[in-house]
RONUDO-648163 format. One record per residue: residue in three letters; chain; residue number from 0; x, y, z of N, C-alpha, C in turn. Coordinates in pm, whole numbers. Layout:
(node ALA A NUM (X Y Z) (X Y Z) (X Y Z))
...
//
This chain:
(node UNK A 0 (8061 11297 8515) (8156 11362 8629) (8130 11286 8741))
(node UNK A 1 (7992 11243 8766) (7970 11205 8913) (8036 11052 8906))
(node UNK A 2 (8012 10983 8775) (8097 10835 8760) (8241 10837 8782))
(node UNK A 3 (8303 10952 8744) (8448 10942 8762) (8487 10979 8933))
(node UNK A 4 (8417 11053 8984) (8438 11092 9119) (8421 10950 9208))
(node UNK A 5 (8291 10887 9165) (8258 10748 9241) (8354 10662 9229))
(node UNK A 6 (8405 10667 9089) (8509 10540 9046) (8614 10555 9154))
(node UNK A 7 (8688 10690 9126) (8833 10695 9192) (8806 10741 9358))
(node UNK A 8 (8689 10765 9391) (8667 10781 9557) (8666 10641 9598))
(node UNK A 9 (8630 10518 9541) (8647 10388 9567) (8779 10335 9588))
(node UNK A 10 (8906 10410 9531) (9002 10352 9550) (9108 10383 9668))
(node UNK A 11 (9018 10488 9716) (9082 10534 9852) (9064 10446 9982))
(node UNK A 12 (9161 10398 10046) (9126 10302 10183) (9038 10371 10278))
(node UNK A 13 (8947 10309 10328) (8846 10363 10423) (8935 10388 10566))
(node UNK A 14 (8873 10473 10651) (8960 10516 10786) (8952 10381 10869))
(node UNK A 15 (8870 10286 10836) (8887 10174 10917) (8985 10082 10872))
(node UNK A 16 (9017 10067 10734) (9123 10002 10665) (9281 10073 10714))
(node UNK A 17 (9266 10202 10714) (9369 10265 10771) (9406 10232 10912))
(node UNK A 18 (9330 10237 10990) (9335 10214 11121) (9355 10064 11157))
(node UNK A 19 (9351 9960 11041) (9387 9832 11083) (9492 9799 11011))
(node UNK A 20 (9527 9885 10919) (9673 9859 10849) (9774 9946 10975))
(node UNK A 21 (9731 10026 11052) (9812 10077 11165) (9835 9944 11255))
(node UNK A 22 (9740 9882 11292) (9771 9787 11406) (9827 9664 11330))
(node UNK A 23 (9828 9641 11190) (9906 9534 11128) (10055 9558 11134))
(node UNK A 24 (10099 9720 11100) (10208 9757 11124) (10272 9736 11258))
(node UNK A 25 (10208 9745 11360) (10233 9715 11492) (10270 9570 11516))
(node UNK A 26 (10213 9497 11480) (10217 9355 11482) (10343 9308 11399))
(node UNK A 27 (10369 9369 11294) (10516 9356 11228) (10622 9388 11307))
(node UNK A 28 (10590 9531 11347) (10705 9586 11436) (10759 9488 11558))
(node UNK A 29 (10628 9446 11623) (10660 9388 11756) (10708 9237 11704))
(node UNK A 30 (10667 9187 11592) (10732 9066 11534) (10888 9074 11531))
(node UNK A 31 (10905 9179 11464) (11044 9218 11440) (11142 9226 11549))
(node UNK A 32 (11077 9299 11656) (11126 9339 11768) (11188 9201 11845))
(node UNK A 33 (11083 9103 11835) (11117 8984 11894) (11243 8886 11803))
(node UNK A 34 (11200 8907 11680) (11271 8797 11598) (11360 8850 11510))
(node UNK A 35 (11441 8976 11551) (11530 9032 11482) (11641 8961 11413))
(node UNK A 36 (11668 8869 11487) (11798 8778 11456) (11791 8668 11356))
(node UNK A 37 (11651 8663 11299) (11621 8558 11213) (11607 8628 11071))
(node UNK A 38 (11620 8552 10969) (11587 8571 10827) (11450 8546 10804))
(node UNK A 39 (11389 8667 10773) (11246 8688 10770) (11208 8742 10643))
(node UNK A 40 (11107 8663 10546) (11092 8712 10403) (10980 8808 10413))
(node UNK A 41 (10959 8876 10305) (10852 9002 10322) (10742 8908 10307))
(node UNK A 42 (10728 8815 10238) (10613 8734 10230) (10568 8683 10371))
(node UNK A 43 (10641 8637 10448) (10614 8627 10594) (10553 8743 10650))
(node UNK A 44 (10592 8844 10652) (10574 8982 10717) (10398 9028 10682))
(node UNK A 45 (10395 8987 10561) (10265 9037 10475) (10167 8938 10513))
(node UNK A 46 (10194 8790 10559) (10109 8714 10617) (10065 8765 10783))
(node UNK A 47 (10180 8782 10833) (10152 8845 10967) (10052 8971 10997))
(node UNK A 48 (10083 9049 10893) (10014 9201 10877) (9892 9161 10802))
(node UNK A 49 (9854 9060 10734) (9751 9038 10663) (9712 9172 10551))
(node UNK A 50 (9841 9201 10479) (9858 9283 10393) (9917 9238 10272))
(node UNK A 51 (9920 9305 10149) (9985 9272 10033) (10127 9308 10054))
(node UNK A 52 (10233 9243 10025) (10387 9300 10022) (10392 9458 10005))
(node UNK A 53 (10343 9489 9884) (10360 9614 9831) (10283 9720 9921))
(node UNK A 54 (10165 9693 9979) (10128 9779 10074) (10171 9783 10185))
(node UNK A 55 (10237 9661 10243) (10272 9655 10373) (10415 9756 10372))
(node UNK A 56 (10502 9738 10260) (10620 9828 10255) (10582 9984 10248))
(node UNK A 57 (10474 9990 10171) (10434 10148 10192) (10387 10199 10318))
(node UNK A 58 (10302 10131 10363) (10251 10152 10503) (10337 10158 10605))
(node UNK A 59 (10424 10048 10611) (10533 10048 10722) (10624 10170 10700))
(node UNK A 60 (10654 10206 10585) (10771 10306 10565) (10679 10434 10594))
(node UNK A 61 (10552 10444 10579) (10499 10582 10592) (10478 10614 10753))
(node UNK A 62 (10454 10491 10841) (10441 10495 10982) (10573 10502 11053))
(node UNK A 63 (10681 10436 11012) (10787 10404 11104) (10921 10470 11043))
(node UNK A 64 (10900 10523 10894) (11009 10607 10841) (11117 10518 10763))
(node UNK A 65 (11093 10372 10773) (11198 10291 10697) (11102 10171 10650))
(node UNK A 66 (11168 10106 10553) (11098 9955 10500) (11107 9848 10641))
(node UNK A 67 (11040 9743 10623) (11045 9662 10726) (11173 9626 10745))
(node UNK A 68 (11272 9581 10613) (11415 9539 10652) (11505 9620 10694))
(node UNK A 69 (11456 9741 10655) (11560 9872 10743) (11530 9881 10893))
(node UNK A 70 (11399 9861 10938) (11354 9842 11083) (11449 9723 11140))
(node UNK A 71 (11425 9622 11060) (11493 9487 11136) (11632 9518 11139))
(node UNK A 72 (11711 9590 11043) (11868 9617 11055) (11880 9699 11176))
(node UNK A 73 (11791 9807 11181) (11814 9907 11318) (11781 9825 11425))
(node UNK A 74 (11693 9762 11458) (11698 9677 11562) (11804 9561 11592))
(node UNK A 75 (11873 9516 11482) (11991 9461 11512) (12118 9539 11544))
(node UNK A 76 (12108 9633 11500) (12223 9716 11537) (12200 9769 11682))
(node UNK A 77 (12081 9798 11710) (12078 9826 11870) (12107 9722 11950))
(node UNK A 78 (12080 9599 11916) (12124 9491 11996) (12275 9457 12003))
(node UNK A 79 (12324 9477 11865) (12484 9471 11846) (12560 9568 11938))
(node UNK A 80 (12503 9681 11935) (12576 9800 12013) (12555 9768 12148))
(node UNK A 81 (12469 9706 12212) (12467 9646 12355) (12550 9558 12364))
(node UNK A 82 (12548 9475 12287) (12673 9350 12307) (12809 9413 12304))
(node UNK A 83 (12827 9496 12193) (12962 9562 12194) (13012 9637 12334))
(node UNK A 84 (12928 9707 12370) (12919 9787 12507) (12974 9690 12628))
(node UNK A 85 (12928 9564 12606) (12931 9475 12716) (13049 9399 12693))
(node UNK A 86 (13147 9446 12572) (13289 9371 12564) (13287 9273 12475))
(node UNK A 87 (13167 9211 12410) (13167 9110 12301) (13237 9132 12181))
(node UNK A 88 (13294 9059 12142) (13366 9087 11981) (13254 9088 11883))
(node UNK A 89 (13311 9186 11773) (13222 9213 11666) (13164 9075 11594))
(node UNK A 90 (13230 8966 11603) (13187 8834 11541) (13077 8778 11628))
(node UNK A 91 (13095 8796 11736) (12994 8727 11839) (12857 8836 11800))
(node UNK A 92 (12880 8955 11809) (12777 9050 11793) (12696 9027 11654))
(node UNK A 93 (12765 9005 11563) (12726 8966 11445) (12658 8845 11436))
(node UNK A 94 (12712 8750 11487) (12636 8637 11478) (12502 8608 11568))
(node UNK A 95 (12509 8686 11691) (12394 8673 11775) (12292 8763 11724))
(node UNK A 96 (12307 8866 11669) (12197 8961 11621) (12161 8931 11444))
(node UNK A 97 (12227 8837 11388) (12131 8793 11277) (12215 8864 11163))
(node UNK A 98 (12314 8910 11151) (12401 8968 11031) (12459 8866 10980))
(node UNK A 99 (12466 8861 10815) (12528 8768 10753) (12648 8699 10797))
(node UNK A 100 (12744 8819 10820) (12881 8807 10871) (12947 8908 10930))
(node UNK A 101 (13065 8919 10981) (13110 9006 11058) (13126 9134 10962))
(node UNK A 102 (13150 9139 10850) (13176 9223 10733) (13031 9313 10729))
(node UNK A 103 (12931 9231 10738) (12812 9294 10712) (12784 9374 10826))
(node UNK A 104 (12803 9334 10949) (12774 9402 11071) (12874 9530 11070))
(node UNK A 105 (13004 9513 11004) (13085 9627 11023) (13040 9729 10928))
(node UNK A 106 (12986 9679 10789) (12971 9817 10690) (12830 9866 10749))
(node UNK A 107 (12739 9797 10816) (12632 9873 10860) (12640 9940 10991))
(node UNK A 108 (12708 9898 11070) (12736 9984 11200) (12833 10119 11148))
(node UNK A 109 (12922 10105 11076) (12988 10239 11040) (12896 10312 10986))
(node UNK A 110 (12815 10264 10870) (12719 10360 10790) (12622 10439 10878))
(node UNK A 111 (12554 10343 10996) (12478 10397 11063) (12515 10477 11206))
(node UNK A 112 (12634 10451 11237) (12706 10505 11389) (12826 10599 11355))
(node UNK A 113 (12884 10590 11229) (12987 10653 11198) (13132 10607 11233))
(node UNK A 114 (13131 10506 11313) (13245 10468 11395) (13227 10304 11358))
(node UNK A 115 (13320 10250 11370) (13349 10073 11342) (13313 10014 11463))
(node UNK A 116 (13260 9864 11453) (13235 9815 11599) (13331 9799 11692))
(node UNK A 117 (13449 9787 11625) (13580 9783 11711) (13605 9932 11810))
(node UNK A 118 (13600 10030 11715) (13592 10167 11809) (13469 10166 11892))
(node UNK A 119 (13372 10121 11847) (13243 10149 11956) (13284 10031 12101))
(node UNK A 120 (13351 9967 12067) (13355 9837 12176) (13458 9903 12251))
(node UNK A 121 (13576 9972 12203) (13685 10043 12272) (13636 10156 12355))
(node UNK A 122 (13510 10203 12322) (13469 10315 12378) (13433 10441 12313))
(node UNK A 123 (13473 10458 12186) (13480 10563 12113) (13320 10581 12019))
(node UNK A 124 (13224 10633 12087) (13093 10632 12039) (13049 10744 12010))
(node UNK A 125 (13139 10843 11959) (13112 10966 11885) (13121 10948 11744))
(node UNK A 126 (13025 11013 11687) (13024 11021 11537) (13148 11107 11501))
(node UNK A 127 (13217 11071 11396) (13333 11170 11349) (13279 11290 11299))
(node UNK A 128 (13378 11404 11299) (13292 11526 11269) (13264 11564 11127))
(node UNK A 129 (13360 11475 11025) (13342 11481 10878) (13450 11534 10816))
(node UNK A 130 (13533 11606 10893) (13661 11690 10860) (13759 11613 10794))
//
């Protein structure tokens, strides 16, 4: 029995590992906050965090609530909203913030905000009631 406990207890990350993973996740967040418009691979993010891709996704989701790619899209949408509020077109907002094209921005924007980029740009920033 003692062997089983010792064997499986060794699989749990130590407190220092969890703390360093938290710092690693913050490094990845900081990187994505700056490089949100770039195409960044999971492999590149794992190198930055010094974590395996699998562990990075799990730890990132646990700490942030989204996987790294979802967080990057959220940051992109934040910047796209600012550009649209300043009167920029959806095409410019998509290109500037790193979306593949205007259609991709449109789909993500509508999914996350409930309104299209055009409606948001025109000042309709309220989510539809769903009726």
